[in-house]
C-alpha positions as CSV (number, residue, x, y, z in Angstrom):
1,M,38.7,74.4,417.0
2,I,41.3,76.8,415.3
3,D,40.3,78.9,412.4
4,I,43.7,78.0,410.5
5,E,42.5,79.9,407.2
6,N,42.4,83.4,409.3
7,C,45.3,83.3,411.0
8,R,47.9,86.4,410.3
9,I,50.0,88.5,412.2
10,T,48.6,89.9,415.1
11,H,49.8,93.5,415.6
12,Y,50.1,95.1,418.7
13,P,48.2,96.2,420.7
14,A,45.8,93.6,419.9
15,R,43.9,92.0,423.4
16,V,45.1,88.3,422.3
17,L,49.0,89.7,422.6
18,A,48.4,91.0,426.1
19,G,46.7,88.0,427.9
20,R,48.5,84.8,429.2
21,A,48.1,82.1,426.4
22,Q,46.0,78.6,427.5
23,A,48.0,75.1,427.8
24,I,47.6,72.9,424.7
25,E,45.7,69.8,426.0
26,R,46.5,67.5,423.2
27,I,48.5,67.4,420.1
28,D,46.2,66.7,417.0
29,D,45.8,67.6,413.5
30,N,44.2,71.1,414.4
31,I,47.4,71.4,416.3
32,R,50.0,70.3,413.4
33,R,48.0,72.3,411.0
34,L,48.3,75.6,413.0
35,V,52.3,74.9,413.3
36,E,52.4,74.7,409.3
37,K,50.4,77.7,408.7
38,M,52.6,79.8,411.6
39,T,55.7,78.4,409.9
40,D,54.7,79.7,406.5
41,I,53.6,82.9,408.2
42,M,57.1,83.3,409.6
43,L,58.8,82.4,406.9
44,Q,57.2,84.9,404.5
45,N,58.1,87.6,407.4
46,K,61.5,86.6,407.4
47,G,61.2,86.2,411.5
48,V,62.8,83.7,413.4
49,G,60.7,82.9,416.0
50,L,56.7,83.0,416.1
51,A,54.3,82.2,418.9
52,A,50.7,81.6,418.4
53,P,49.1,84.6,420.1
54,Q,51.2,86.4,417.2
55,V,48.8,84.9,414.9
56,G,45.4,85.0,417.3
57,V,45.6,81.9,418.8
58,P,46.0,82.0,422.6
59,L,47.9,78.8,422.8
60,R,51.1,77.8,424.8
61,L,53.0,77.6,421.7
62,F,55.7,78.5,419.5
63,I,58.3,78.1,416.7
64,I,62.1,79.0,416.3
65,S,64.5,78.4,413.3
66,L,67.6,80.6,413.8
67,D,68.3,80.7,410.1
68,G,65.2,81.2,408.9
69,S,64.5,78.0,407.4
70,A,61.8,75.3,407.3
71,E,64.6,72.5,407.5
72,N,65.8,73.7,411.1
73,L,62.4,74.9,412.8
74,R,61.7,73.5,416.3
75,V,58.2,73.3,417.8
76,Y,57.7,74.2,421.4
77,I,54.5,73.2,423.1
78,N,53.6,74.2,426.5
79,P,56.8,75.4,427.1
80,T,58.7,76.7,430.3
81,V,62.0,79.1,430.0
82,T,64.4,79.8,432.8
83,P,66.6,82.2,432.7
84,I,70.3,81.7,433.7
85,G,73.2,84.3,434.6
86,E,73.5,87.4,433.6
87,L,71.3,89.9,431.3
88,G,72.7,91.6,428.2
89,S,71.3,94.4,426.2
90,I,70.6,93.6,422.4
91,D,68.3,95.6,419.8
92,E,65.3,93.3,419.1
93,G,62.3,93.4,416.9
94,C,58.9,92.0,416.4
95,L,56.7,90.7,413.7
96,S,53.6,92.0,416.1
97,V,55.4,95.6,416.8
98,P,56.5,96.6,413.1
99,G,58.6,99.6,412.5
100,V,60.0,99.1,416.0
101,Y,63.5,97.6,416.8
102,T,65.0,98.7,419.9
103,K,67.4,97.3,422.8
104,I,66.1,94.8,425.0
105,K,67.3,93.3,428.3
106,R,67.5,89.4,428.4
107,Y,69.1,87.1,430.0
108,K,72.2,85.4,427.8
109,K,71.6,82.0,428.8
110,C,68.1,79.9,429.6
111,E,66.9,76.6,429.8
112,V,63.7,75.5,427.8
113,T,61.7,72.3,428.7
114,A,58.9,72.0,426.2
115,T,57.1,69.1,424.0
116,D,57.2,68.7,420.4
117,L,54.8,67.8,417.3
118,D,55.4,63.8,418.5
119,G,54.3,64.5,421.9
120,S,58.1,64.2,423.5
121,E,59.1,66.3,425.9
122,F,62.9,67.5,425.6
123,T,65.0,70.0,427.4
124,E,68.1,72.2,426.1
125,Q,70.4,75.0,427.5
126,A,70.6,77.8,425.0
127,E,72.4,80.8,424.8
128,G,72.9,84.1,422.3
129,L,70.4,84.2,419.6
130,Y,68.7,81.0,420.7
131,A,68.5,81.9,424.2
132,R,67.2,85.7,423.1
133,A,64.5,84.2,421.0
134,L,63.1,81.6,423.6
135,Q,62.7,84.3,426.1
136,H,61.6,86.5,423.6
137,E,58.8,83.9,422.1
138,Y,57.7,82.6,425.7
139,D,57.1,86.2,426.6
140,H,54.4,86.1,424.1
141,I,52.2,83.2,425.5
142,E,52.9,85.0,428.6
143,G,51.1,88.0,427.3
144,V,54.4,90.1,427.3
145,T,55.7,92.4,423.9
146,I,58.6,94.3,423.6
147,V,56.6,97.4,424.2
148,N,56.2,96.0,427.9
149,R,60.1,95.5,427.9
150,M,60.9,98.7,426.5
151,G,62.5,101.8,428.7
152,Q,60.6,105.0,428.7
153,A,63.1,106.6,426.3
154,A,62.5,104.2,423.8
155,K,58.6,104.1,424.1
156,I,59.4,108.0,423.8
157,V,61.7,107.2,420.5
158,H,59.2,104.8,419.5
159,R,55.8,106.7,420.2
160,K,54.6,107.8,416.5
161,Q,54.9,104.3,415.6
162,L,53.5,102.7,418.7
163,K,50.5,105.5,418.3
164,K,50.0,104.4,414.7
165,L,50.1,100.8,415.6
166,A,47.2,101.6,418.0
167,Q,45.1,103.6,416.0
168,E,45.0,100.8,413.0
169,H,43.8,98.3,415.8
170,E,40.8,100.5,416.8
């Protein structure tokens, strides 16, 4: 059972953000309620994506809405994301690492295969912001945050904020 009421944004360096999330065995009302709660949290925080570990739940699930609306929200259960082509570097932020906005290298295109809330599997090609969002959220269910992807210079630039987040976590 997931404690939906206590789901809230989990900040770096919380342990739930550092481990590989578990596969979802079945899509039930608990999972549907979790998706509703995650949607509320993402929209309140003006995010375009949110992974279950970011709300303290170590499951292989994330949501994306590129325009930040509930209408265009997609749910990705037990997804796989396959990078395609070349890398690009663009500024990126993360709701779990507030106050840090830095260049992150990601593939410009990717393919995602996942299951939706109805239990139907789908596969899509993505590029641009959509590809970046998929890779970012997929990282979360693999236990990777933008802090892990930052270069040494970026870690130095953001060291005060990262230290502050670590202290708040203790």
